[in-house]
C-alpha positions as CSV (number, residue, x, y, z in Angstrom):
1,X,-23.0,-14.4,6.7
2,X,-19.4,-14.4,5.5
3,X,-15.6,-12.7,5.2
4,X,-17.1,-11.3,2.6
5,X,-20.1,-9.3,3.8
6,X,-18.6,-8.1,7.1
7,X,-15.8,-6.6,5.1
8,X,-18.6,-4.6,3.2
9,X,-20.2,-3.7,6.8
10,X,-16.9,-2.7,7.3
11,X,-16.3,-0.3,4.6
12,X,-19.9,1.2,5.2
13,X,-18.3,2.3,8.4
14,X,-15.0,3.7,6.8
15,X,-17.6,5.8,4.7
16,X,-19.5,7.2,7.9
17,X,-16.5,7.9,9.5
18,X,-14.9,9.8,6.2
19,X,-18.5,11.6,6.5
20,X,-18.1,12.6,10.0
21,X,-14.4,14.3,9.1
22,X,-12.6,11.7,10.2
23,X,-10.2,8.7,8.3
24,X,-12.0,6.4,6.0
25,X,-11.3,3.2,8.2
26,X,-14.2,0.7,9.6
27,X,-14.1,-2.3,11.5
28,X,-16.4,-4.7,13.0
29,X,-16.1,-7.5,15.6
30,X,-17.9,-10.8,14.8
31,X,-18.9,-13.8,17.7
32,X,-20.3,-17.1,15.7
33,X,-21.5,-15.4,12.7
34,X,-22.7,-12.1,14.1
35,X,-21.6,-8.3,14.5
36,X,-21.5,-7.7,18.0
37,X,-19.1,-4.7,17.8
38,X,-19.0,-1.9,15.6
39,X,-16.1,1.4,15.2
40,X,-15.3,3.9,12.8
41,X,-12.5,6.2,12.7
42,X,-12.8,8.8,15.2
43,X,-9.1,10.2,15.6
44,X,-10.4,14.2,14.6
45,X,-13.9,14.3,15.6
46,X,-15.7,14.6,18.4
47,X,-12.1,15.5,19.0
48,X,-8.6,15.3,18.4
49,X,-7.1,11.7,19.5
50,X,-5.6,9.6,17.8
51,X,-5.4,6.6,19.8
52,X,-9.5,6.8,18.3
53,X,-8.5,3.7,14.9
54,X,-11.5,2.3,14.0
55,X,-10.1,-1.4,15.4
56,X,-9.8,0.7,19.1
57,X,-13.1,1.8,18.2
58,X,-14.3,-1.4,18.1
59,X,-13.1,-3.7,20.9
60,X,-14.2,-0.5,23.3
61,X,-17.4,-1.3,21.9
62,X,-17.0,-4.9,22.8
63,X,-19.8,-5.8,25.6
64,X,-17.7,-7.3,28.8
65,X,-20.0,-10.3,28.7
66,X,-18.7,-11.1,25.5
67,X,-14.7,-10.9,26.5
68,X,-14.9,-14.7,28.3
69,X,-13.9,-16.7,25.0
70,X,-11.6,-13.5,22.9
71,X,-10.0,-16.7,20.5
72,X,-13.4,-17.1,19.0
73,X,-14.0,-13.0,17.9
74,X,-13.0,-12.3,14.8
75,X,-12.2,-8.4,14.3
76,X,-12.8,-7.1,10.5
77,X,-11.0,-4.1,9.3
78,X,-10.7,-2.5,6.4
79,X,-6.8,-1.4,6.8
80,X,-4.1,-3.6,7.8
81,X,-4.1,-2.7,11.5
82,X,-0.8,-0.2,13.0
83,X,1.2,-1.4,15.5
84,X,-0.9,-0.1,18.6
85,X,-4.4,-1.9,17.0
86,X,-2.2,-4.7,16.5
87,X,-1.3,-4.9,20.6
88,X,-4.4,-4.2,21.6
89,X,-5.8,-7.3,19.2
90,X,-2.9,-9.1,20.6
91,X,-3.4,-8.6,24.1
92,X,-6.9,-9.6,24.5
93,X,-6.2,-12.4,22.5
94,X,-8.7,-12.4,19.5
95,X,-8.7,-15.4,17.4
96,X,-9.2,-14.1,13.7
97,X,-8.2,-11.1,11.7
98,X,-9.3,-10.2,8.6
99,X,-7.8,-7.1,6.6
100,X,-9.4,-5.4,3.4
101,X,-5.6,-4.3,2.1
102,X,-2.5,-4.0,3.4
103,X,-0.7,-1.5,4.4
104,X,2.9,-1.0,3.8
105,X,3.4,2.5,5.1
106,X,1.9,2.1,8.6
107,X,0.7,-1.5,9.1
108,X,2.1,-3.5,11.6
109,X,2.7,-6.9,9.6
110,X,6.0,-6.1,8.6
111,X,7.4,-6.2,12.4
112,X,5.9,-10.0,13.2
113,X,9.1,-11.2,13.0
114,X,10.4,-8.6,15.6
115,X,7.5,-9.4,18.1
116,X,8.6,-9.6,21.5
117,X,8.0,-13.8,22.7
118,X,4.5,-13.0,24.2
119,X,3.3,-11.5,21.5
120,X,5.1,-13.7,18.9
121,X,3.4,-16.6,20.4
122,X,-0.2,-14.8,20.5
123,X,0.5,-14.2,16.6
124,X,0.7,-17.7,15.9
125,X,-2.3,-18.4,17.2
126,X,-4.0,-15.6,15.5
127,X,-5.3,-16.5,11.9
128,X,-4.8,-13.5,10.0
129,X,-6.0,-13.2,6.8
130,X,-4.9,-10.4,4.3
131,X,-5.6,-8.5,2.0
132,X,-9.6,-9.8,1.2
133,X,-10.8,-6.8,-1.0
134,X,-8.3,-4.7,-1.9
135,X,-10.1,-3.2,-4.5
136,X,-13.0,-2.2,-2.6
137,X,-10.3,-0.8,0.1
138,X,-7.4,0.6,-1.6
139,X,-9.1,3.6,-2.2
140,X,-10.1,4.3,0.9
141,X,-6.4,3.8,2.0
142,X,-5.2,6.2,-0.7
143,X,-7.8,8.7,0.6
144,X,-6.4,8.2,4.0
145,X,-2.6,8.3,2.8
146,X,-4.0,11.8,0.5
147,X,-5.3,13.3,3.6
148,X,-2.3,12.2,5.7
149,X,0.1,14.2,3.4
150,X,-1.6,17.2,3.1
151,X,-2.1,17.7,6.7
152,X,1.0,15.7,7.8
153,X,-1.5,13.9,9.7
154,X,-1.7,9.9,10.3
155,X,-3.7,7.2,11.9
């Protein structure tokens, strides 16, 4: 299994989320080359909750026994994580993040140099891979931006 395979699955999760009435963002977590948790955006359905980003859904879905060594975990996401999701990734100590495409509008990479000391140290330990598949993930991001513009709501 490789990064392209896992990102393609994250894209599938984004498309499922979109079909369900949510924003087209998908995420999954792997451990030792196996998918161990998945999540798609659920910010609108089943109820309006803006904390239910795809990355947060994947993190919540990870079985507790797999948190023993979070540095071995890799989270894949179709869109660069926002501040909330980056904070959760850093707090949990996930070791690797693979991003389908950047998000210059709401992504957290722009604050990398302004992180407080604890988070800055965690970020230094993190492998941050981006953009892996912009040609495939940019259209998902554009649909998210179009939806946001139309309804003035953001994930």
